[in-house]
C-alpha positions, 0 to 999 in steps of 0.5 A: 726219868720223871717216874718212868722206866727208860732202861736198866742197869746192864753193868755194875764196877765198885770202886773203893771210893765210887760205883760206876753204873752202866745204864742201857736206855731203852730208846735213842729218842730219849734225851737226858739233859746233862743238868739233871739230878741223877740218884740211887734210891731204896724203892722198897724193903727189898732192897730194890734199887733205881736210879732217879734221873731228874731233868733240871731244864723245863724243857729241851730246845732241840727237835729229836731228829736233830741229835744223834746220840751216837755220833762224836759231835753229840759231846758238845751238846746239852743232852747225855750222849752214848758212852758219856757219864755223869756224876750221881748221887746217893738218894734215899734208902731205908738204912738211913730211915731206920738209922734217923728213927732210932736216933729220934727214939733214943732222944725220946727215951732220955730221961732229961727230955721228960724232966725239962717238958715237965718243968716246962709244962709246970711253968706254963701252968703257973704262967697261965694261972698268973695270966687269968689272975692278972685280967680278972684284976684288970677287969675289976679295975676297969668296972670300978673305973667305969662305975666311978666315972658313970657316977661322976657324969651321972650325979655331979655334972 
């Protein structure tokens, strides 16, 4: 929880649509809010899997001595109690990363992409040449206008 090892997986039960994981928390003083994100994440290329518990609350308003995680009235509290479960999600793993990288590589391998990129680059160069010509013409016009106004104001007024 919050990057700290607080327990280990004690039992694993695989169902057709889900996986039920029994987690052993090493201390009864660790309070896990029910309002938490639970994700499984793969931590290395060797399929080391961890369960990430990310509390969404900034702090609990309980005193650690007031809550007995093994009592029956604990289930009404805002923390996860003994033998209570919470639904988690599948987090990030290397299989998803490999799949996404393969899709990106396949898209960059498409000749239509490079054809479109070349077309875009060619048109951008032509537009920049036209833009330089327009700026040059505006500069020439402003110099001509400046010279004309200077001549008018200095010699005719």
